[in-house]
C-alpha positions as CSV (number, residue, x, y, z in Angstrom):
1,M,13.8,25.0,4.5
2,K,12.9,21.7,6.1
3,H,14.4,18.7,4.8
4,I,12.8,15.0,5.0
5,V,14.0,11.8,3.6
6,L,11.5,9.2,2.7
7,T,11.9,5.1,2.2
8,G,10.0,2.3,1.6
9,G,10.2,-0.3,-1.5
10,G,10.2,-3.8,-2.9
11,T,6.7,-3.7,-3.8
12,A,4.1,-0.5,-5.0
13,G,2.2,-1.0,-1.1
14,H,5.5,0.1,0.1
15,V,5.8,3.3,-2.5
16,T,2.1,4.5,-3.0
17,P,1.5,5.7,1.0
18,N,4.6,7.6,0.5
19,I,3.2,8.9,-3.1
20,A,0.2,10.2,-1.1
21,L,2.6,12.4,1.0
22,I,4.2,14.2,-1.1
23,P,1.9,16.9,-2.3
24,T,1.1,18.1,1.7
25,L,4.8,17.7,2.3
26,K,5.3,19.9,-0.4
27,A,2.7,22.5,0.6
28,A,4.4,22.3,4.1
29,G,7.4,23.4,2.7
30,Y,9.3,20.5,3.1
31,Q,12.2,19.5,0.8
32,I,12.1,15.6,-0.4
33,S,14.7,12.8,-0.9
34,Y,14.3,9.9,-1.3
35,I,15.9,6.6,-0.5
36,G,15.3,3.2,-1.9
37,S,16.9,0.4,-3.6
38,Y,19.2,0.3,-6.6
39,E,16.6,-0.9,-9.0
40,G,13.3,-1.7,-7.6
41,I,9.7,-0.6,-8.6
42,E,10.0,2.4,-5.9
43,R,12.9,4.1,-8.4
44,K,10.3,4.3,-11.4
45,L,7.9,5.7,-9.6
46,I,9.8,8.5,-7.6
47,E,11.7,9.7,-10.2
48,E,8.6,10.2,-12.4
49,M,7.9,12.7,-9.7
50,G,10.8,14.9,-10.1
51,I,12.1,13.9,-6.2
52,P,15.6,13.3,-5.8
53,Y,16.3,9.4,-6.3
54,Y,19.2,7.8,-4.0
55,G,19.9,3.9,-4.2
56,I,21.1,1.7,-1.7
57,S,22.1,-2.1,-1.5
58,S,19.2,-4.1,0.1
59,G,18.7,-7.7,0.7
60,K,16.0,-9.7,2.1
61,L,15.8,-11.0,5.6
62,R,13.9,-14.5,5.4
63,R,12.7,-16.5,8.2
64,Y,13.0,-19.7,6.0
65,F,16.0,-21.6,4.4
66,D,17.9,-19.8,1.0
67,P,21.3,-19.8,0.1
68,K,21.0,-16.3,-0.1
69,N,20.6,-16.1,3.6
70,F,24.3,-16.4,3.6
71,S,25.1,-13.3,1.0
72,D,21.9,-11.4,2.1
73,P,23.0,-10.0,5.5
74,F,26.4,-8.4,3.2
75,R,24.1,-6.5,1.4
76,V,22.3,-5.3,4.2
77,L,25.6,-4.1,5.7
78,K,26.7,-2.5,2.6
79,G,23.2,-0.6,2.6
80,F,23.6,0.5,5.8
81,H,26.8,2.1,5.1
82,E,25.5,3.5,1.9
83,A,22.6,5.2,3.9
84,K,24.6,6.4,6.9
85,K,26.8,8.5,4.1
86,L,23.9,9.8,2.4
87,L,22.0,10.9,5.4
88,K,25.1,12.6,6.4
89,K,25.7,14.2,3.2
90,L,21.3,15.1,2.7
91,K,21.4,16.3,6.6
92,P,17.4,15.1,7.0
93,D,15.3,16.6,9.9
94,V,13.6,13.6,10.1
95,V,13.1,10.5,8.1
96,F,9.3,8.6,7.2
97,S,9.5,4.8,6.5
98,K,6.8,2.7,4.8
99,G,8.7,-0.6,5.3
100,G,10.0,-3.2,3.2
101,F,13.8,-4.5,3.5
102,V,15.4,-1.6,2.2
103,T,13.9,0.7,4.8
104,V,16.2,-1.1,7.8
105,P,19.7,0.2,7.0
106,V,18.0,3.2,6.5
107,V,16.2,3.6,9.7
108,I,19.0,2.1,11.8
109,A,21.5,4.6,10.0
110,A,19.3,7.7,10.7
111,K,19.3,6.5,15.0
112,R,22.7,6.5,14.7
113,C,22.7,10.2,12.7
114,K,20.6,11.4,15.9
115,I,18.2,11.8,12.8
116,P,14.2,11.0,14.3
117,A,12.4,8.3,12.4
118,I,8.6,7.3,12.0
119,I,7.8,4.0,10.7
120,H,4.6,3.2,9.4
121,E,2.9,-0.4,8.9
122,S,-0.3,-1.0,7.1
123,D,-0.7,-4.6,8.6
124,M,-2.4,-5.8,11.2
125,T,0.7,-7.6,12.5
126,P,4.3,-6.2,12.0
127,G,6.4,-7.9,9.0
128,L,10.0,-8.3,9.8
129,A,11.2,-5.5,8.5
130,N,9.4,-3.2,10.5
131,K,10.3,-5.5,13.7
132,L,13.7,-4.8,12.6
133,C,13.2,-1.0,12.8
134,I,10.9,-0.4,15.8
135,P,14.0,0.0,18.3
136,S,15.5,2.5,16.0
137,A,12.1,4.4,15.4
138,V,10.6,7.5,17.8
139,K,7.0,6.7,16.5
140,V,5.3,3.6,14.6
141,C,1.9,4.5,12.6
142,C,-0.4,2.1,12.1
143,N,-3.6,1.3,10.0
144,F,-5.7,-1.0,12.4
145,P,-6.8,-0.6,16.0
146,E,-5.8,-4.1,16.9
147,T,-2.3,-3.4,16.2
148,V,-1.9,-0.5,18.9
149,S,-1.6,-3.1,21.5
150,S,1.1,-5.2,19.6
151,L,3.5,-1.8,19.4
152,P,5.4,-0.1,22.5
153,A,3.0,2.0,24.0
154,D,5.2,5.0,24.1
155,K,5.5,4.7,20.6
156,A,2.2,3.1,18.4
157,V,0.0,6.1,16.8
158,L,-3.3,5.0,15.1
159,T,-3.0,6.8,12.0
160,G,-4.9,5.1,9.1
161,T,-2.7,4.4,5.6
162,P,-2.3,7.6,3.4
163,I,-4.7,7.3,0.3
164,R,-3.5,9.2,-3.0
165,Q,-5.8,11.8,-3.2
166,E,-6.1,11.8,-6.7
167,L,-8.2,8.5,-6.5
168,M,-11.2,10.3,-5.4
169,K,-11.5,12.1,-8.3
170,G,-12.6,9.4,-10.4
171,D,-15.2,9.9,-13.6
172,K,-17.0,7.6,-13.9
173,E,-18.2,8.1,-17.9
174,A,-14.3,8.9,-18.5
175,G,-13.8,5.4,-17.2
176,R,-16.7,3.7,-19.4
177,Q,-15.1,5.2,-22.4
178,F,-11.8,4.6,-22.1
179,C,-12.7,0.6,-21.5
180,G,-15.6,0.6,-24.0
181,F,-18.5,-0.4,-21.9
182,T,-22.0,0.1,-22.1
183,S,-24.0,1.1,-19.4
184,D,-26.5,-1.8,-19.5
185,K,-24.6,-4.2,-17.4
186,P,-22.8,-3.5,-13.9
187,V,-18.6,-3.5,-13.5
188,L,-16.8,-5.7,-11.7
189,M,-13.0,-4.7,-11.1
190,V,-11.8,-8.4,-12.1
191,E,-13.6,-11.5,-14.0
192,L,-17.0,-12.3,-14.6
193,L,-19.1,-12.0,-17.9
194,K,-22.3,-13.4,-18.1
195,A,-23.7,-10.7,-15.7
196,F,-21.0,-8.2,-15.3
197,Q,-18.7,-6.0,-17.6
198,V,-15.2,-7.1,-16.3
199,I,-11.9,-4.6,-16.0
200,H,-9.3,-7.4,-14.7
201,L,-6.0,-5.5,-13.5
202,C,-3.7,-8.4,-14.2
203,G,0.0,-7.4,-13.4
204,K,2.9,-7.5,-15.5
205,G,3.9,-10.5,-17.7
206,K,0.4,-11.8,-16.3
207,M,-2.0,-10.6,-19.5
208,D,-3.7,-13.3,-21.5
209,E,-3.8,-13.3,-25.1
210,T,-6.4,-15.6,-25.8
211,L,-9.4,-13.5,-24.1
212,K,-8.1,-10.1,-26.4
213,G,-11.3,-9.0,-27.7
214,T,-13.8,-10.5,-25.3
215,E,-17.1,-8.6,-25.5
216,G,-17.4,-6.9,-21.9
217,Y,-13.9,-7.7,-20.6
218,V,-10.8,-5.7,-21.1
219,Q,-7.3,-6.4,-19.2
220,Y,-4.5,-4.4,-18.2
221,E,-1.0,-5.0,-17.1
222,Y,-0.8,-1.5,-15.0
223,I,-3.0,1.3,-15.1
224,K,-2.0,4.8,-13.7
225,E,-3.6,8.1,-14.8
226,E,-7.0,5.9,-15.6
227,L,-7.0,4.5,-12.1
228,P,-9.6,6.9,-10.3
229,D,-12.0,6.6,-13.5
230,L,-12.0,2.6,-13.3
231,F,-12.6,2.9,-9.6
232,A,-15.3,5.5,-10.6
233,L,-17.0,3.1,-13.0
234,S,-17.0,-0.3,-11.0
235,D,-19.8,-1.3,-8.8
236,V,-17.8,-4.1,-7.2
237,V,-14.1,-4.7,-6.9
238,I,-12.5,-8.5,-6.4
239,S,-8.6,-7.8,-4.5
240,R,-6.1,-9.5,-2.8
241,A,-6.0,-7.9,0.8
242,G,-2.5,-5.9,0.7
243,A,-3.3,-3.3,3.4
244,N,-3.0,-0.2,0.9
245,A,-5.2,-1.9,-1.4
246,I,-7.9,-2.4,0.9
247,C,-7.8,1.1,2.3
248,E,-8.2,2.3,-1.0
249,I,-11.4,0.8,-1.9
250,S,-12.7,1.1,1.7
251,A,-12.1,4.9,1.4
252,L,-14.1,4.8,-1.9
253,H,-16.7,3.1,-0.2
254,K,-16.7,0.4,-3.2
255,P,-17.9,-3.0,-2.3
256,N,-15.5,-6.0,-2.3
257,L,-15.0,-9.2,-2.0
258,L,-11.3,-9.8,-0.7
259,I,-9.2,-13.2,-1.3
260,P,-6.6,-13.1,0.8
261,L,-3.1,-14.7,-0.2
262,S,-2.8,-18.3,2.0
263,A,-0.9,-18.5,5.0
264,N,1.2,-20.7,2.6
265,A,2.2,-18.0,0.1
266,S,2.5,-15.7,2.9
267,R,2.8,-14.5,6.4
268,G,-0.5,-14.6,6.7
269,D,-1.1,-11.0,7.1
270,Q,-3.4,-10.9,4.5
271,I,-6.0,-13.2,5.9
272,L,-5.9,-11.3,9.5
273,N,-6.4,-7.8,6.8
274,A,-9.3,-9.2,5.6
275,R,-11.2,-10.6,8.3
276,S,-10.8,-7.2,10.3
277,F,-12.9,-5.7,7.4
278,E,-15.1,-8.4,7.2
279,K,-15.8,-8.0,11.0
280,Q,-16.2,-4.3,10.1
281,G,-19.2,-4.9,7.6
282,F,-16.7,-3.4,4.9
283,S,-15.8,-6.5,3.0
284,M,-16.6,-10.4,2.0
285,V,-14.1,-12.9,2.0
286,L,-13.2,-16.2,0.1
287,E,-10.0,-17.7,1.2
288,E,-8.0,-19.6,-1.4
289,E,-8.6,-23.1,-0.4
290,E,-12.3,-22.8,-0.3
291,I,-12.9,-21.2,-3.8
292,T,-14.5,-23.2,-6.3
293,D,-16.4,-22.0,-9.5
294,E,-19.4,-21.7,-8.1
295,K,-19.1,-20.3,-4.6
296,L,-17.2,-17.4,-6.2
297,L,-20.0,-17.2,-8.7
298,D,-22.4,-16.9,-5.6
299,T,-20.6,-15.1,-3.3
300,I,-19.7,-12.1,-6.1
301,H,-23.9,-11.8,-6.6
302,Q,-24.7,-11.7,-3.7
303,L,-21.9,-9.3,-2.7
304,Y,-23.7,-7.1,-5.5
305,D,-27.0,-7.6,-4.5
306,N,-25.9,-7.0,-1.1
307,R,-23.8,-3.9,-2.4
308,H,-25.5,-0.9,-0.7
309,S,-25.2,-2.3,2.9
310,F,-21.5,-2.7,2.6
311,E,-21.4,1.2,1.2
312,E,-23.2,2.3,4.3
313,A,-21.1,0.1,6.5
314,M,-18.0,1.9,5.0
315,S,-19.6,5.3,5.2
316,A,-20.3,5.0,8.7
317,G,-16.5,4.2,9.1
318,K,-14.3,6.2,10.7
319,Q,-12.0,7.8,8.2
320,M,-9.4,8.8,9.6
321,D,-7.3,12.2,8.4
322,S,-4.2,10.0,7.5
323,I,-2.0,12.5,5.6
324,H,-2.4,15.1,7.9
325,H,-1.9,13.2,10.8
326,I,1.2,11.7,9.8
327,V,2.5,15.0,8.4
328,S,1.7,16.4,11.6
329,L,3.7,13.7,13.7
330,I,6.5,14.8,11.2
331,E,6.6,18.4,12.3
332,E,6.7,17.6,15.8
333,C,10.1,15.6,15.3
334,V,11.5,18.5,13.2
335,L,10.5,20.8,15.8
336,S,11.5,19.0,19.0
337,K,14.6,18.7,17.1
338,K,15.7,22.4,16.7
């Protein structure tokens, strides 16, 4: 049986594209194993799917001063030896990496073990982890056309980002019942109550107890099974501009307002992602520094009033069959190895 090792972790964005690939990989006859960090978010998500999971040591490689910069390189080195030992034991035909610092030792170890590794970069510019992995990869999949020119010509492949297919099967009425909403107001996935009913996906530990019971407003730390229904119910979406999130929103043709993380809080990749989608007519964009209550309200109303033009732009956009494109690259690597 063909065997693939998937790796990626640190955030959900480094795991969900791998999860999107799993059903097609299984259908293609692959045995699947997963290498992630000891206790990262990826462990729970992957183990819930019944995929064998192997944890390794992981350290973050930073561009700024931090006391952990002195200890983390040793964690990465330990992770490399653990990954190398695992790969020799598992003997996969190919490795597919979605990014995150846990993947650096895995991809480098794969090259040392003469196992082809394919990596995927969702953002417009590669992050540090993927920059370190590129020399050890046989192919680099990317999400934005603009990214291709910044990658080695013999490795770059424009594939788009794998989207979980269950998101396409949401039931609008099931979502309405789950939230307890009426049908007399549009639904916004985030926050505004006078003109909209609001679904607020807050993140772990960030719920505001004072808002519980507010009519037309529901908040959740995390949604799993019901997420497709909530997307189906939503008329417009407000989101950060992480590549996986905006690709899912675009694939669902949901008019959206993107508020990217500022350059002060990130390496600026979300700003580039958001501006690319804005340029294509898929999104409206507000940067954090320019937000006021009035401007945010005006922009959301403008988005809703012009929602059909955004829906049309996304419908007319070239939707790549990312899952099958990437699985085809994986198959080519496996065949070339034999």
